[in-house]
Structure formats: C-alpha cells, structure tokens
N, C-alpha and C positions, 0 to 999 in steps of 0.2 A: 812204479808198479807196472811191470810189463805183462800184458795179457796175450797169450798165444794158446791156440788150441790144437790138439791132435784130433782131427775129425773122426778117427777110428775109435775114439773113446766114447762110450755111451753111459748115460744114466739109464738104467733098466728098471722098469716098474713091472709089477705083476699085472697080468691081464685084468684081474679083478679090480685093482686100484685104478687102472685106466678107465674101465667101464664106469666105476663109481664117480670118478672125477668128471668124466664126460657128461654123465647124467646130471650131476650137480650144475655144471656150467651151462648146459643147453636147456634143460627143462626148468631150471630156475635161472632164466636168462640173466646175464650179469647186469647189475645196475650201471647205468651210463654215468660217466664221470662229469663233474662240473669243472669248467674251465676256470683257471685261477683268475681272480679279479684283483689286479695289482693296485688299482686306484684305491680300493677299500683296504687291502691288506697292509699297505705301508702306514696306515694310520692306526693299526692295531698293535697291541703290545707284542714284543718278540717272544716267541715260544723258545725257551732255552733248551731246545733239543736240536740235534744236527739238522733234521728235516725242516724244522721251523726256521732256523737261521738261514738255511739254503733258500727257502721260499722267499723270505723277505729280502735277502741279498739279490736274488734273481730279479725280484720286482724293482728294487732300487736301480739295477742296471737297465732294465726295460724302460724305466721312467726318466733315465738320464741323470739320476742322482748317483754318479759313479763312485765318488769317494765313500759314501755311506755303504754302497754295495760291496766295494772292495774290503772295507773294514769287517764286514760280516763273512765274506767268502774266504778270506785269507787263512790258509792252512786247513780249510774245511774238507779238502779232499782226503785227508787222513782219517777223518771221522766218518766220511761217507765213501768208503772204498768202492762200493757198488757203482756209484756214478761219479767217481773221481775225475773222469775226463770232462764231465759237464761242469763241475766246479771250476776246473782249470780254464775251460773255454770261456765261461762268463767272467772270470777274472781277467782273461786276455782281452775280452771285449771292453771291459771297464778300463783297463790300463790303456788300451789303444785310444778309446774315446777321450780319456783324460790327458792324452798327449804323451804318454809313457810308451813310446813305440817300441823301443828296444826290449823292455821287459815283456811287452805283449807278444812280440815275435818269439821270445824264449818260451813263453807259456804255450803258444800254439805248436812250436816245435816239440815241446815235451809231450803233448798229446799224441803227435804222430809217432814219436819214439816209444812211449810207454803204453799207448793204447792203439796199436795198429788195427784192431778190429772195431774201433769206435764208430758208432753211427754218425758221429760228428766229423768224420774224416773229410768229407767233401766241403762242409762249411768251414772247417779249419783251413783247408788248402786255399779256399777263396779269400779268407781273411789274410793269410800269409802273402798271397800274391798281391793283394791290394797294398799291404805294407811295403813289399819290395818295390812296387811301382812308385809309391809315394816317396820312398827314400832313394829312388833312381837306381836301384840295384836290378836293372832290367834283365840281366842274364838269369838271375834266380827267378824273377817274375815269369820270364818266358818258359823256363823249365816247369814251373808249377802249372801254368796255364796249359802247356802241352799235355801234362799228366791228366789234368781235368778233362781236356778235350778227348783224350783217348778213351776215357771211361764214360763219357756222356753219350746218351742216346737221343735226347730231345733236340730237335732241329733248331729251335730258337736259342737254346742255351749254347749249342755248338757254334752258331753264328756269332753270338756275343764273345765266346772264347776266342774264335778266330780273329775278331777285331782286337781283342786284348793282346793276342800273340803278335799281330801286326804292329801295334803300338810299342810293344816291348822290343821288337826287332828294330823299329825306327830309333828307339832310345839308345840302342847299341850301335847305331849307324850301319846296320846290315840292310842297306836299302834294297838290294835285289831280292833278298828273302822277304822283306816287308812287302814289296810290290807284288810278288807272287802270292803272298798270303792274302792280301786284299783282293787280288784277282780271283783266288779260290773262293773267297767269301761271296763275291759278286756272282760267280758262275754257279756255285753249288747251292747257295741259299738266296735266290733272287727275291723270295718272299719276305726276307728279313728287313727290318727297319734300317739295318746297317748297310744294306746292299748298295744304295746310291752313294752313300758316304764313302764306302770302300772303293768304288771305282774312281771317284773324284780324288781320293788320296793317292791311288795308283798313278793317275795322270799327273798329279802334283809332284810326286817323287820323280817320275820320269822327266818332267820338265826341269826341276831344280837340280837333279843329279846327272842329267844327260844320259839317262838309261833308256834305251829303246823299249817301247811298250806298245803293243797293238792288241786289239780284241779281234779274234778270228771268227770265222763262220762256225767253227766247231763250238766255240764258247757260246754263241747265241743259240745254237741248236740245243746244247745241254741245258741252258737256262729255260728255253721254251719247253723242253720235255718235262722239266721239273715243275714249271708253272702249270702245264697241261695236267700233270698228275695231281696237282693240288687244286684243280678246278679254278685256277685264276685265268679264266678264258680270255679276257680282254688284253691282259699283259702278255699272255702266251702268243696271241695273234701278232703283236708287234714284233716279238723276237722271231717267230716263224717266218715272217715276211722279210727278214734280213738274211735268210739262207736260201740255198738252192731249192727250187720248187720240185722236189721229188714227189712221187705219187703219195707217199706216206705223209709228207709235210702238207700237201694240199688237202688230204683227207682230214688231218688234224685241224687245219684252219677252218675247214667246212664244219667240222664237229663243234669247234669253239664258237663259230658264228651261230650255229644252231642253238647252242647253250645260252648265248646272250640275246637270243630272239631275232637275230638278223636272218630270217628264214629265206628271203629271196636271194640274198648273197650266198648263203650256204647251198641253196638249190642250184644256183648258176655254176658254182664250182663242181658240184657233184655230177651235174648233167654232162660235164666234159670228161668224165671218167667212166671207165667200164670195168667194174669189179663187183664182187659180192658186197664189199664194204660200202661202196657208193650206193648200191640199191638199198641196202639196209637203212642207211641214213635218209635216203629219199623217202622210204616208207615211213620213217619216224616223222619227217616233215609233213607228209600227207596226213598222218594221224593227228599231229599237232594242229593242223588246220581244219580238223573235223571231217576229213575225207577218208573215212575208215574203209570203204569198199576199195578205193584206189590203193590205200596202204596195204590191205590184205592181198590184193593182186600183185603188188610189187614184192611183198615177202615171198609169195608163191614163185615168182620169177627167179628168186635166188636159188630155190630148190631146182627149178627147171634148167637154168643155165650154169649153175655152179654147185652141182650136187655133192662134190667132194669138199666144199668149203666147210670150215668149222662153224660158220654162221648158218648153214643150211638147216640143221635141226631147230635152232632157235627161231629162225625165220618161219618155218612151218608152224611152230608153236604160237608165235605172235600172230600170224595170219589167222590161224584157227580161233584164237581167243577173240580177235576183233570180229570175226564172223559170229562167234557165239554171243558176244556182248550185244551185237545188233540183231540177234534172233535169226540169223541165217544158219539154222542148225544143220541143214543138209551139207553146206560147204564146210562148216566147222567139223562135222563128223568125217568128211572126206580128208581134210588136212590132218586131223588128229590120227586117223588110221594110217595115213602115209608116214607120219612121224614114228608111230609104233612099229611099223613094218620095216622102214628103211633105216632107222637109227635106233635100234633097240637098246644100245648101250649109252645113249645120250642122257645127260643130266636132266633133260626136259621131259623124258619119257613118263616118269611116274606122275608128274604134275599134269602132263597131257592126258594120261590115262584117267586120272581122277576127273578132269574136266569132261572127258568123253562120258564117263559114268554119270556125271552130274547132268549132262544133257539128257541122257536116257532117263534118269530119275525124274527130272523136271517135266519131261514129255510123257511120263507114264509108262515107259518101256522098262518095267522093273526086272524082267528076266535078263535083258541085256545089261542093265545097271548092275545087277548082282554079280554077273560074270566079270564085268570090268573092275568093280571094286575089289572083288575077291582075288584078282590077279596080283595084287601087291600088298596084301595085308601082312606079309612077312618081310617087308622092305627093311633094308639096313638102316633107313632113316626112321627114327622113332616117330617123328612128326608125320611122315607119309603113311607109316603103318597104322598109327592110331587114327588118322583121318579116314583111311580106307576101311578100317575095321568098324569105325562108328557108322559110316554111311552104308556099309554092308548090313549092319543091324537095322538101320532105319529103313532100308529097302525091304528087308524081311518083314518088318513091321507093316509096311505098306501092302505086302502080300498076305497079311493076316497071320504070319508065323510069329506070334508074340512071344511064345515060350523060348523059341530059338533066339530071338532078338534079345530077350531079357538075360539070357545066359551070357551073351556077348557083352552086354552093358555091364553085367556084374564083374566079368573079368577085366574089362577095360577100366572100370572105375577104381581098380586096385593097382594101377600101374605104379611101379617103383618111383618114377619121376613124374611129377604132375605135368599135364598137358591140357590144352583147351578141350580136347576131345574126351579126356578122362573126366573133366569137369561136366561136360554135357552128359556123359554116361551116368555120372552120379545124380544129376538132376532127374534123369529118366527113371531111375529106380529108387529115388528118394534117399540116397545114401551119402553121408559125409564121413568117409573113413577116418579113423583116428590114427595118429602116429604110433607105430609099434617100436618102442625104444630098443628092444633087444635085437631087432633086425637092423638097427641103424648105428650100432656101436662098433668101432673097429675091433677086430679080434686079434690083431697083431700090430706091432709098431713100437718104436722107441724114440725118445727125445734125446738128441745129442747134447753134450755138455754145452756147446756154444749156443744152441737153441734155448736151453734152459736158462743160461746166463742172460741172453737177450730178453727172454720172457720176464725174468725177475727185474731187470732194469726197466723195462717198459711198464710193468705193474707198479714199481716204485714211483716212477714219474707220473703215472696216472693218479696214484694216491696223492701226489703233491698238487695235482690239477694242471700240470704243465704238459698238455696234451700234444702240442706240436712236437716237442722233443721226444715224447713217447712214440709218436708216429715214425720218427727216424729209426728207432730200434725195431719197430714192427716191420717197417719196410725192409730192413736188412735181414730180419728173420725170414720174411717172405722170400727174398732172393736166395737165401741159403737153405731153404726148406728141402728136406730129403725124403719125406714120406707123408702120407695123408694125415697122420696124427699131428705132425708139426703144422701142416697147413690148416687143420681145424683150429688149432690154438691161435694161429695168425688171424684167421677170420674172426674168432671171438675177440681178440685184442683190438682189431680194427673197430669192431662194433662198440667196444668199451669207450673208445675215444670219439665216438659219434661219426666215424668214417665208414658209413654203410656202403658207400660206393665200392671201396676196396674190399670190404668184408664180403659183399656179394660176389665180386669178381673172383676172389680166392675160393669161396665156397663153390661157385659154379665150375671152377677148374679142377676140383677134387675128383669128381666123377664117381662119387659114392652116394647112395640114398640118404645116408645120415646128414650129408651136407645140405639137403633140401631145407632143413630147419634153419640153418644159418643163412640160406639164400633168400629167405622171406622174413626179414626183421620187422619189428614194429618200431620203426624209427620215429623220433619226435612224438612218442606216444601220448605224452601229457597234452600236447597241443592238439593232436588229432582227436583224441577222446573228447576234449572240451568242445571243440567246434563241431564235431560230428553230432554231439548231443544237442548243441545249440541249434543246428540246422536240421536235426532229425534225419541224418544220413548214416548209412551203414559204415562204420569205421573201417571195416575190412576192404570195402571198395575204395576208400580213400588211400589206405596203405598200398593197394594194388595200383591205383593210378600213379601215385608218387613213385613206386618202384619202376613202373614201365616208362614213366615220363623222364625221370631224372636219376634213378637209382639212389635217391635220397641225397643228391648233391645240391647243396643250397645255392651254389654259384653257377649252376648249369645254364648255358645259353645255346639255343638251337640255331641252325642256319637261318631259320625263319624269324629269329629274334624273340623266340619264346623264352621266358626267364624263370629261373628258380625251380623249387621242388615240384610244383604242379604245372610248370611250363606255361605260364600265362603270357599272352601277347600284351604289351604295354597298354594298348587301347582297351582291351578286355579288362585288364586290371584297373584301369582308371574308371571305367563305367561301373564296374562292380563295386569299387570303393565308394562311389557316390551312393549306390543303392544300399550298402550296409552301414553307411554313415561314418567312414573313416575320414577324419578331418586332416588337413595339411598333407594329403597324399601326394607322393611323387613316385615316378617309376623306379627309383633306386630302392624304394621300400619293398619291391618284389624279391630282393635278395634276403630280406628278413624272414626267417622261418615262420614266425607267428602270423605275419601279415600275408605272406604267400599262401599259407595253408588255409587261412580263413577265406581269402578271396577265391581260392580254388574250390573249396567246399561250397561256398555260396553260389559260385557260377554253376557248379555241377548240379546243385539243388534246383537252380533255375531251369536248366535244360531238362532235368528229370521231371519237373512239374509240367514243362512244356509238352513232354511226350507221355503224359499221364502215368508216370511212375515206371515206364519201360526202361530198364537198366541198359539193355543193349543199344536202344535208340539214343539214350542220353550219352552213352560213351561215344557213339558215332558222331553225335552232335558236338561233344567236347573236343573231338579231334578235327572234324571237317567243317564244323559250323552248323547252326540250326537250319539254315536254308537248304543246304545239301541234304541233310538228313530228312527234312520234310519232303523234298523231291523224291527221295528213294522210297519213302513210305507210299507215295502216290504211284510210283512206277512198279513197286512190288507189293501189292496189297495182299492181305489174307495169308501171308506166309508165317509159319512158325518161326520162333526166334532163331533157331539153328539154321533154318533155310534162308532167312533174310540175311544173316551175317555172310553167308557164302555168296550172296548176290551183290553185296556192296561193291559198287563200281571202282572205287579208289582202293588200290592194293594197300597203300599205307594205312588207310582207315580200317580196312578189313582185317589186316594183321594186328593193328592196334587193339581192336575190340577182342580179338582172340587172345592176345597176350594178357590184357587186363583181366579177362574172365578166367584164364588159366591161373593167374596169380591169386585171384579171389578164391578159387577152389582150393589152392594150396594154403592160403591163410586160414580158411575155414577148417581144413583138416588138421592143421598144426595147432591152432589156438582155440 
C-alpha cells in the first residue's frame, strides 16, 4: 500500500462545521488517554477484533515474547490499513529480536517503500542501519546513517550518528574518511560523550594505517567556541589556552573564569585590556563582589570612553539600575535620562523609561511618573505597553483621578492575550473576564488530506493507548502544519497524549487569541484537584506554578537541579516528604507525577502559611527561598502587592512571580 499525497488537495469543511468542531474540542476539553499497560493486557483474553489483536501483539513484542507477538501481528496490516506501517514495524522488531534478520530487513524496507510518509521512518532507518552493521554490510549502514544525519537537528543525536558513520567507514576500510569523520565529531561536538573516544580512534587509525593526523589550532578554537556557547566554561578555557591569545580569546577566557567564580584571575586578564568589553566585565566582577558603586562608575566609563560601542546603552542601563537599587536616585535619573536621549532606538530604552517612571512614582513625583509611563503605552511590546499602561493608571489613582484610572483598568483587563498587568487590572476592578468563544474560533482554514490522515492515525493509536507512537504522528503533523487550524488540532492532540509541554509550545506559536485556551491546560487534573483539596490550596495556583516551572513536563530538570513538574530541589523534596509522611522516599520519586505534585503543593502551603496567606510572598519564597523573601519584606515594608513585586531584587524571582500570576489570571478566566 503506497501512500503519497498531493499537498494541493484539501479536505474542505464548512466554516460552521469547523466552529462546531472547535467548540466541542476546546470547551469540552478532550479526555486524556490512558497509557497501555502491557503487563496487565497480556494476561487478559484476546479481543477478536483487529485493534484488540494489534494491542496484544504489540504488548507481546514489548515484553520480549516475540513468537507470540508475531503470531498475532502476521498479516494484520491488511486488516488495519490505517496503521499498516506500525503493524509491519513491530513485526520487523519481533523478527529481528527473534534472530530472523533477513525477514526483519525486508519488513523495514517495505515500510520505507510503501509508507514514505510514515511517522516511523526515522525509527525504521535506525533499525535498518543496525541490521546492516550487524551483518557487516557497512556500505549500506553508512548510507542510512548519513541520511539520518542530514535530517537530524539534535546535537547529541548528530554526534551519535557521526560515530556510527565513522565505524561504518572503518568497516569498509575507508580509513582516511573514518579518521576525518572522527575528527569532525571531536571538533564539532566536544560536549558529546563520544568526543574523547573519537579523537582516540582517530589517533589509533593514524598509527595503525600510517596516515598523518594532526590537530590544529583552528580545531581547538572551534571546539572552544562551541563549548563557550554551551556554557561549558572550564573545558572551554582549556581549549582556548591552546590557541593564539587574540583579544577576543583573552576576553572569552576572562568571561569563562568569571563564570566559574575565578574572579581574581578574570580581573587580572581584563585589567590588561582596553575595550568596552573589558570594562563591561570588570563592572560585572565589581557587582559580583558587592561593590555596586564601583560597578556603576565602570559602566558609566563605557559610555564616556566608548560611546559608539554596542555595549554603551546597556552599560548606562546597568549602571542606572545599580544606582536605583541602592537608592541613589539622583545618579540613577541622570543615567536613565542619558540613555533615553543618546540611544532612543536601543532595546533598553523602554525598560529604562519604566524604571525612571518607577523612581518618580516611588518618590512621590507623580506628574513626572505619569509623563514617563505615558510615553510608551503604545509600545510594540505587549509586555512593555501593558506595564506602562497599568502604572499610568496607578499614578492617576495616586493623583486622585480614580475614574480615569478605572477606565484604563477596565480596558487593560480585557486584553486579548493574558498578561501579568491585565491580571492586576482585573484585581483592581474585581473583574474575572470570561472567555468569549465566538471571538476565539478561526473564521477560515482548511485541513489538508495529509494532516487529516495523520490526525486519524494519531487518534486511532491514542484509542489503543499506544501514546508514544501517537506522538510520532502528531510530531509529523506539527512539522507539516500549513495553517492555524491544523496547528490547533496538533495542540489538542498533544494534550490528549499528556504531552502538555508540546501542546503549549504549539499553542503559543499560533498567535491567535483562541490558542490561549490550549496554552493553559489543566494537566494532571485528578492529581492536582486531589492534593489541592487535601492541603486547602487554590488548584489554579498549582496549575500556574506547574505551567511556569516545567510546562507540565514530568522529567524536567533545571540547571540548578530542580526536578519534575513543580521543580523541587532534592533537599526540599526530602524534607517535605518527611513532613507529609511519605515512607521509603528517594529523589528518583520526584519524577513521579503524584509524588512531585503532592510535595510541591505541601511545600507551597508551608510557605503560604509562613507569609500569612500572602500569595505573592509565597511565590517569591517558592522561587528564591523563605529567607530571601523574609528579608525583602523587611526591606520593603508597607507596599501594596503590585508595588512589592516590582521591587523584588532578583530579576528571576520578580519575573517568576509575574508569570505565575499572569497564568493564574488566565486559568481563572478560562475555567
């Protein structure tokens, strides 16, 4: 059965049917699928229908009972033409694992021939390449691996494929090509676990075959640049130190040393240089050491000595912010005004203008604050415009112009896309806007034949509970999507297989208000509802925390080693587990949704009570720790919630609180 598509052919539906379908899908959000449980299924009687036989045959293959699986799957592709390639694939897997390599290769090749659009194409090619390598048909293996390499975008996978290509070339005795391939791997993917092995193989080939091989300065520079880009600072330094010490190389060594905490060494290198860049990083070091006045003056010097530098506007902004943070408002105003006058097109101007307005607001100069905030309420940036608009209204409120302020809050609260400041505006006027379905439904769009076919295949696999395979079809549908309607369907399908991370990613990329609904899912709702009730916590805050912490990705791990859906540090998870009475706890349990969510909710409840039920302080504490949050309460007493958030010294925490509360407003509006 050969499947090909003319992409100019469309299934066309009436607008009315599209609207009806969309409303059914979104406002009765699709029930999430249950993953197939093979351990249980193989002990149940076979359902004598094609789907039932396929499920059980699939499970036999997964559990290593290959002959039983093959007996059920044999010829089943004719009864299940919609997923015939999947039937052939698992037959091929079973044949291969049972030692019937020739027939396995035939089945895999049949998939490539008869189902060129299959979502299994990549998996099939990998299986074929492994068979060719096993049977020492290295020429065919190389060809397949090169095909995979050309289509691969993930760096780790590309490194693995290069290693496989090198081994295939060695098998063909193409030693020069193999040596060069291993060198390419070592140079281009120094972060890979194959990197050291690859260079050792290259030297071994050189020695055994008498082929000259040298690593050049250019090779080390490319490796260093790659490692620097990946923030592998320590390894980058080692490679940078093997090349000519140009000013750019010395600067990057200094930056790398700064990043790993070797501030004295970084400072020594920078002090021997004269450039805007060296001053910029000297200022960073001063700030890191707590010498903010010194850092501010160094930033100012960049503007004085290198006014044409691309760093000059950022330097003025950074210097002004440090003066502002340390309450030297006179100097902060001076530098912010310089930034606005000298670099009006800079990306830092609007943020600088807002901070200037904020200084005026906090010091009671409301006329100046109003003029400053008003200057960019029509910004191209939705975030900047909503922030300026909100604080313009707050300034009018301070001036006693409550009716004028209320009108602005009313308008801001009904923004098409939710923001932190629209949420604040809603709080101000006591409004939680409801979703208007008619304004969120696409008025045009078609689904191509290929997209419809993929959707049918994905939904059939979802119905079988084989979610991983359904995900292959959804991913291909995403890659081939031609219009917002198809993207909406992709987002819905991802949600059906519990892949909220990709569901949100697709929804966010659609750029239409209707996608907001899909962008704020109630993932793991049964677990969230249960533990929210147990600990008496608002379930919508929990969804909001999970969305902003992990995008509902169970295996998410942050650079700071925070784990899972609610991004818990192992130590926090351990102490909270003791408090809630989870026995036999270990850190691996943070990857289990039920455990992670309970511990996250329990910890949030703890900090919520610590700060007397203040949500914004609890969120700040959840992100930055209770000690920091407590210090900020002392430092910024008697501020309203919105004012306090703007004063949070840690940018990461400030933005975190904004994002979670924005999501909270969106969840309240939608649900």
